[in-house]
N, C-alpha and C positions, 0 to 999 in steps of 0.2 A: 504494500499500500504506500501511497505517497502522502506527504505532510498535508496536502490540500484537503484530504478527506478525514484526517485524524487530528484530534485535539492534542496540541503540543503541551501536554500537562504531565504531572507526575502524581502518584499517590503513594502514601506510606503504607507498607505492609509488614506484618509480623507473622512468622511461621514457627512451628514447633520443631523438635529434634527427631521426630519420627521419620521413617524412610519415605513417607508420603508428603512430608513438609506441609502439614495441614495449616490453613489459615487461622491465626489467632485474632488478628486485627487487620482491618482495611479501612482506610480513610475514604471520604465520599468521592474523591476524584477518580476512583476506580471506574465509576460509571462513565465518565467522560472519555476514558482511555480504552476500556475493554467492554463497556456496555452492561456490566453487572452492577447490581446494588450490593453494598457491603454484606447485608444479611444473606445474600445468595451464595457468598463464598465462605464466610466464617464457618469453620468446622469441616470444610471439604479439602481434599488434597490440592495443593497449588500445582502439583505436577500434572493434574488433569488438563491444565491450560497450555502445557508445553507441546511444541510440534513433535509428532511421532518420530521424525528422523533425528531429533535431538534429545529424546526422552532419557536414554541411557546415560548420555554424557552429562545431562543436567542433574540427574540423580547422583552420579558420582561427584559432581561438583558440590552438591548439597552436603554429602558425606565429608568431602575434603575440607570445605570451609569450616565446618564444625570441629572436626578432628584437629585441625591446625590452629583453631582458636583465632581465626582471622578477623581483621577489622578494616573498614573502609576500602573494600575491594569491589570491583566492577566487572560485570559480565554482560555480554550482548547475545541475546537469543530471541526466538520468536514465541509469542503468546497468543492464544486464541481469543478472538473477539466473540462476543455472544451472538452477534449478527453473523450468520454463516456467509452472507455475501461480502463481508469485510475480511473474512479469512483470518490469516495470522499476521500479527503486527510485530515489526522488529523493535525490541525494547531494550533499554539499558537498565540493568538490575544492580542496585548497590546493596551490599551485605555487610553486616557486622555481627559477630557473635556476642550476645549479652547474657552470659551465664546459662540460662536454660531456654532461650529462644534466639531466633535469627531475625534481626531487624534490618530494615532498609527501605528502599523505594523502587518503584517501577515507573519508568518514563519512556516517552516516545523517543526513538533514536533516529537521528538523521545527521549526515555530515555537516559540519559548520563550526563556528567558534565555540558554541556551547559544548559540543562533543569533545573538542580539543581541551577545553577547560576542565570538564569532568574527568577525562582520562588523565590529565596531567596532575590532578590533585589526588587521584586514587593511589592506594598502596600497591595495587596489582590490577591488571586488566586481562580478562579472559574472553577470547572470541570463540563462540560456539557456532553461530550461524556463519557459514563460509562467506556470504556476500557482505558481511560486516567488517571485513579485513581492513578497509580504509579508515575504520574508526579506532584502530589500535595505535594511538599516538604514544610514543615513549621518549622520555628525556635522554639526552646523550649520556653515554657511559653508565646508564642504569644497569644494575645486574639483572640477569634473567629472572623471571618470575619464579616464585618458590616452587620446587618440584612437587608433584602430587603426593599426597600421603599414601604410603604403601597400603594396599588393600589386600586382605587375606585372600588366598586363592579360592577358598570355598565360597567366598562372597562374589566372586567375579561371574558376570553373566556371559551371554553369547556376544561375540563381536558385532553382530547384527544389531544396530540401534533401533531397528523397527520392531524387534521382538520384546515388547514391554514386559512380558511375564518372565523373561530370563535376564532382566537387568539386575544390577547389584542389589542385594538384599541385606538389611542390617536391623538389629533391635534398636529401640530409642537410645540415643547416645547420652552419656552422663553430662552433668553440669560442667561448664568450662570456667574460665576466669570470672571473678566477681566484677560485674559491670552492670550499670543501671542505664536504661534508655528513658529519656523524657521526650515527650512531644509537647511543644509549646505553640501558643497562639501567635502566629507571625504577624497578625493584623492589629495588634495592640502594642502600645508602648511598654506595658509592664510584662508582656510575654507570659500570660497565665499558663500554668501547667495543666494540660489536658489529659495526659496519660503518663503513668509511671510503671515500668515493667516489673519491678520488684521492690522489696524493702531492704535491700542489702546496704545501700548507702543513705537513702532518704526514706523515711517511713511514708508509705502511700497515703495513709490517713492524715498525715501532717502536711504533705505538700500539695495534694490535689486541689485544684481551684485557686491556689495562691500564685502570687507573682513569682516568676523564676528568680528575680533579684532579691526576694526575701531570704534566699538561701545562698546568696553571694556576699562575701565579705564586704563590709562597707568601704574599706580602703581600696578595693578592686572593682567596685561596681561600675565606675565610669569606663575602665578599661574593657570590662566584659561587655558593656553596652556598645562600645565602639566595634568590638568583634562582631556582635550580632548585627549591627547596622551593615557591616561589610558583607556578611553572609546573606542578609536580605537582598542586598544589591546584586549579588551573584545569582540568586535564585529568581531570575527573570528571563524569559525566553525572548527570542528575536521579535516576537509580536508584542512585547511588553506585558505579557501575562505572568502571574506568579507561577514558578516552575522549579525544577531542580537546579542546583548550581555547584556541584562538586563538594569537596570537603575542606573544612578549616580545622586547624589544630591549635590547642591552647592549654594553659595550665593556670588554675586559680584556686582560691580557698573557699570551700563550701562550709556554710554554717548548718550543721545538721538539724538543729531545732528551729532555724530560721529567725527572722527579725521582721520588723515593720519597715520595709524599704520605702514606704510613702513619706517617711520622716527623713528628709534630706539634710545633709550636713550644712549649717549655715555658711554663707559666703564669707571669706576672710575679710577682715577690716582693711579698707584701702590704706596704702602705705602712708599717704599724707595725713591720715588721722591717727596713726599709731603714736603712742607716747614717746616723746623725745624726737620725733621726726623733724620738727622745725629746728630744734637745737643743733642738728647735725646736717642740715641740708646744704649749708655753705660753710664748711669748716675753715676755709682759707680766705674768705671774702673780707673779713674784718678782724684785726688783731684783738679787738675788744669784744668779739662775738660771744665769748663765754659769759662775760659780765652782763652783756645785753640780754643773753638767754636767761640768766638767773633773774634779771629784772622783769622780763616778760613772764617767767614762770611765777614770780611773786605776784605780779598783777593778775595773772590768771587765777592764782589761788585765792586772792582777795576778792576779785570781781569776776566770778565765773560767768561766761556768756551763756545764753540759752542754747546755742548751737553746741558748745563744748559739753554742757550738761547732758544734752541729748545723745552725743556720741558715747559718753561715759555710761549712760544708762543702757544704751544699746550693747556696749561691750559686756556689761554685767549680765544682760539677758542671754547673750551668746554663751557666756561662761556657764550660766545655769543650765542652758540647753545641752551643752557638752557634758556637764555632770550627769544630767538625766540619761544621756546616751550611754555614758560609762556604767551607770547603775543597771541599765537594761542589759548591757553586754555581760556584766558580772552575773546577773540573774540567769542569763542564758547559759553561761559557762557552768553554772552550778546544776543545770538541768540534767537528769539522767540521760545517758547517751543511747543512741539507737545502735543496732547491730552493725558492726563495721566502722563505726565512727571513732575518732580519737577521743581520749578521755576528757580533753578540755572543750569538746564540742565543735571544734574546727577540724577540717579534713582537706588536705591538699590533693587535688584531683587533676588527672589528665582528661581533656575533653576533646571530643570530635563533634564539630558543628556542621549541620547541612540544612539546606533549605529545600522545601517542596511545596507543591501547590496548596496543600491543606495545612501546612504548619512548619515549624522548625523542629529538627531532631537534634538532641544533645545526648551523646554517649559519655558516661562518666566512669572512670575507674580510679582507684586509689593510686596516687603517684608513688613511684618507687624511689624517687630522689628527694 
């Protein structure tokens, strides 16, 4: 199919570790891309949508991705549209292992700057559909992609990829590294948390429905906001529609119990209003500047102006606000910790950010450094 008859969107998908890769979650844009409503797919094998010629290879890819505990990897393959007249659509599938599920997105694939960007930010690119070879962009001097995980001989099926019944077979795979996937509202400033995959790093009952920035350290909030603004900018297709946009990587501090991010740190006092700023503004302009400064200070002390009084009151109010912030943070630090959190309530995490038509995805893991 060409792009003129297919929506250039992406949907977020989560599948389990069974050999059928059953859908656990689908966002609403699956309808725009493949013609299915989310409820029609959840609980059914995602491999049912794979082209028969690619079924065996995709199933092996599912096994390898989980067994190697991969993250931010991309594959190109064909998926079936609900409308038989639309046939199979070439899709880009992003995948990251999150402890007990495989999370990622499905998007329409076509040559162009978007495909180049997505492939350039992925950890690995796998081409399954032969006609998608021109989408395999690789950086110079990149090592070869990771070799496939060895598959026991008894699990190997027939070389013929058309024989679905003889494809690789395996029992549900065990949990992998501790990672948590969050889906955020990309259309709001506060990026509300719409979905949390597990309770390993953040308690689902604590974070659902709250701003993502409630769980970002106050001192790093502006930095993380700037990252998310960039990711949102990447996640726009050539038509200006919200879509996928590759992967971004970062590290920041998570507050396990959260805070109220709507209370922003007050702006610093302008330098010209800080104590002593006038006394040191022109240190070499007058040899008698020190005595003049003392005279001015004495006058100011004896006859405070309304403006000076207002600034001092504002400073005191800011100091009281900072003290309240410190009290809130001390109270948060004393809160009982969630599973996987540091004793003091803060946790340094590595994060993978990605944008999609229906939201932002953030994958978190405890940082090893």
